[in-house]
Every structure is written in structure tokens, then in C-alpha cells.
C-alpha positions as CSV (number, residue, x, y, z in Angstrom):
1,M,10.2,7.9,-9.0
2,I,8.3,8.1,-5.7
3,P,10.4,7.2,-2.6
4,L,8.9,4.4,-0.5
5,Y,9.0,4.1,3.3
6,S,7.6,1.8,5.9
7,Y,6.9,2.0,9.6
8,R,7.6,-1.4,11.1
9,D,6.9,-2.4,14.7
10,N,8.6,-5.8,14.5
11,S,5.4,-7.6,15.3
12,C,5.8,-10.1,12.4
13,D,8.4,-12.8,11.7
14,P,11.4,-11.0,10.2
15,R,12.1,-14.0,7.9
16,K,8.6,-13.6,6.3
17,C,8.4,-9.8,6.4
18,T,7.8,-8.3,3.0
19,V,9.1,-4.9,3.9
20,K,12.3,-6.4,5.1
21,K,12.7,-8.1,1.7
22,L,12.0,-4.7,0.0
23,E,14.5,-2.9,2.2
24,R,17.2,-5.5,1.4
25,A,16.5,-5.1,-2.3
26,G,16.9,-1.3,-2.0
27,F,13.2,-0.5,-2.7
28,L,12.3,1.3,0.5
29,K,13.5,2.6,3.9
30,I,12.1,1.3,7.2
31,F,11.5,3.4,10.2
32,S,11.1,1.9,13.7
33,R,9.3,5.0,15.1
34,I,6.4,6.8,13.7
35,S,8.1,10.1,14.6
36,Q,10.9,9.3,12.1
37,I,8.6,9.2,9.1
38,P,8.8,12.3,6.9
39,R,5.6,14.4,7.6
40,N,5.0,15.2,3.9
41,T,4.6,11.5,3.0
42,L,1.3,10.0,1.8
43,L,0.4,7.5,4.5
44,L,-1.5,4.3,3.4
45,D,-4.1,4.1,6.1
46,P,-7.1,1.8,5.8
47,T,-9.0,4.1,8.2
48,A,-8.5,7.2,6.0
49,E,-11.6,8.9,4.7
50,Q,-10.2,9.5,1.2
51,A,-9.3,6.8,-1.3
52,L,-6.0,6.7,-3.1
53,S,-6.4,7.8,-6.8
54,P,-4.3,8.8,-9.8
55,A,-4.8,12.4,-8.5
56,D,-2.2,11.5,-5.8
57,R,0.6,10.8,-8.3
58,F,2.4,14.0,-7.3
59,V,3.0,13.0,-3.7
60,R,6.6,13.3,-2.4
61,S,6.7,9.7,-1.0
62,I,4.4,6.8,0.1
63,T,4.6,5.1,3.5
64,V,3.0,1.8,4.5
65,L,2.3,0.9,8.1
66,D,3.7,-2.6,8.6
67,C,2.5,-3.2,12.1
68,S,-0.2,-4.8,14.3
69,W,-3.3,-2.6,14.0
70,E,-4.4,-3.9,17.4
71,V,-1.5,-2.1,19.1
72,L,-0.9,0.9,16.7
73,D,-1.3,4.3,18.3
74,T,-4.0,5.5,16.0
75,G,-3.7,9.0,17.4
76,A,-0.2,9.2,16.0
77,V,-1.4,8.6,12.5
78,S,-5.0,10.1,12.5
79,S,-3.6,13.6,12.4
80,W,-1.4,12.8,9.4
81,R,-1.7,15.5,6.7
82,I,-2.0,13.1,3.7
83,R,-3.7,9.8,4.5
84,R,-5.3,7.6,1.9
85,A,-7.1,4.3,2.0
86,L,-6.6,1.7,-0.8
87,P,-9.8,0.8,-2.6
88,F,-11.2,-2.8,-2.6
89,L,-8.6,-5.4,-3.7
90,M,-8.2,-9.1,-3.0
91,A,-5.1,-10.4,-1.2
92,A,-2.9,-12.9,-3.0
93,N,-0.4,-13.5,-0.2
94,P,-0.3,-17.0,1.3
95,V,-1.7,-16.0,4.7
96,N,-4.8,-14.1,3.4
97,F,-5.2,-15.4,-0.2
98,G,-8.6,-14.5,-1.6
99,K,-9.6,-12.3,1.4
100,P,-10.7,-8.8,0.6
101,C,-8.6,-5.9,1.9
102,K,-6.2,-8.1,3.8
103,L,-3.1,-7.1,1.8
104,S,0.5,-7.6,2.8
105,S,2.6,-4.5,2.9
106,V,4.2,-5.3,-0.4
107,E,0.8,-5.7,-2.0
108,A,-0.4,-2.4,-0.5
109,L,2.7,-0.5,-1.8
110,A,2.4,-2.2,-5.3
111,A,-1.3,-1.3,-5.5
112,A,-0.5,2.3,-4.6
113,L,2.2,2.5,-7.2
114,F,0.0,0.9,-9.8
115,I,-2.9,3.3,-9.1
116,V,-0.6,6.4,-9.3
117,G,0.9,5.3,-12.6
118,E,4.1,3.4,-11.7
119,K,2.9,0.0,-13.0
120,E,6.3,-1.3,-13.9
121,R,7.7,-0.4,-10.5
122,A,4.7,-2.1,-8.8
123,A,5.6,-5.3,-10.7
124,Q,9.3,-4.9,-9.6
125,L,8.2,-4.8,-6.0
126,L,6.0,-7.8,-6.3
127,S,8.8,-9.8,-8.0
128,K,10.5,-9.9,-4.6
129,V,8.0,-12.4,-3.3
130,N,7.3,-15.7,-5.1
131,W,3.5,-15.1,-5.1
132,G,3.7,-11.4,-6.1
133,I,2.7,-11.7,-9.7
134,R,-0.5,-13.5,-8.6
135,F,-1.6,-10.2,-6.9
136,L,-1.6,-8.4,-10.2
137,E,-3.4,-11.3,-11.9
138,V,-6.1,-11.5,-9.2
139,N,-6.7,-7.7,-9.2
140,E,-6.1,-7.0,-12.9
141,E,-9.5,-5.4,-13.6
142,P,-9.9,-3.3,-10.5
143,L,-6.3,-2.0,-10.6
144,R,-6.7,-1.0,-14.3
145,L,-10.0,0.8,-13.6
146,Y,-8.7,2.5,-10.5
147,A,-5.5,3.7,-12.4
148,D,-7.8,5.1,-15.1
149,A,-10.0,7.0,-12.6
150,K,-9.9,10.8,-12.4
151,D,-10.0,11.2,-8.6
152,S,-10.9,9.6,-5.3
153,T,-14.7,10.0,-5.9
154,E,-14.4,8.1,-9.2
155,V,-12.3,5.4,-7.5
156,I,-15.0,4.9,-4.9
157,E,-17.6,4.6,-7.7
158,I,-15.5,1.9,-9.3
159,Q,-14.9,0.2,-6.0
160,N,-18.7,-0.1,-5.6
161,L,-18.9,-2.2,-8.7
162,F,-16.8,-4.9,-6.9
163,L,-18.5,-4.8,-3.6
């Protein structure tokens, strides 16, 4: 089981925060400073040049950045050793429903787990929010295809079918 982490900058409402819900349920650990995040983790970063793929299933941990991208110190994450972007997916969260690539942190972590082969665990994470199962329904086909891909190059080829 891949350990999950989150960097959280407290820029969102803590009552609606999906990573706070996941932490309370024992699914992940939250860090309040980027320097606290283990350096050998795979960082989910939408600016990364490589897409997450099943080839990443051997990572030691996965970290999601739960923060305002407008104020994030991108220099602190751009040098990260293992950074991956999620491929094209549609948001199912109430704030960004139907918007491409506007995933909540729980959606991002669940997508990552699904792609690297931990499908049941992805569903467990999503069960912590009342709209979570909708994310799997909306993205059923792309998630299945991404999870069956060989590597990042193949994930990008599949992603292009949806763009």
C-alpha cells in the first residue's frame, strides 16, 4: 500500500477541505511546510513534464499539493526528483463539476491510485466525500485506459483521444 501525503497551505475552508477529511479518516498525513515532505515521494504536479502512468506503481509514496497555485513557491517543487502530472480527467467535485483538469485533492489522489493499480483504495478515498463515486463514473473510460497503459508515452497517446 502506497503511503499518501499532502502539503496543505490552509488557503481553503477547513470544513470543506478534502485532505482534512482524508487525514481524519487515517488515509494520509498532512504537512504544513514543503520542506517536511519526504524527498523520495512522487509529487502530483500539473506542471510536470511527464504523465503519471502504471510504470509509477513502485513509488514509495504519493503527495498532492493542496494549496493555492497562485501563491505556491514553484521553485520549491520544480526541482522535485519525481514529479508527475495527471492526464486529462473531468472534475466531479461540486465547485468544478464537469470542468477538465480542475480536480480536488481527493480526486487527484484517487486518480493517481487508480492509474497505478490501487483501484479499490481509490474508491475508498472517494467514499469520504458524498460526490466521490461520481468522479469514478464520469471518468470510467479514461481511467480504465490510463490504468492499462504501459508507460507515460502511452498515457499521453490515450489522453489525446479525449482532447
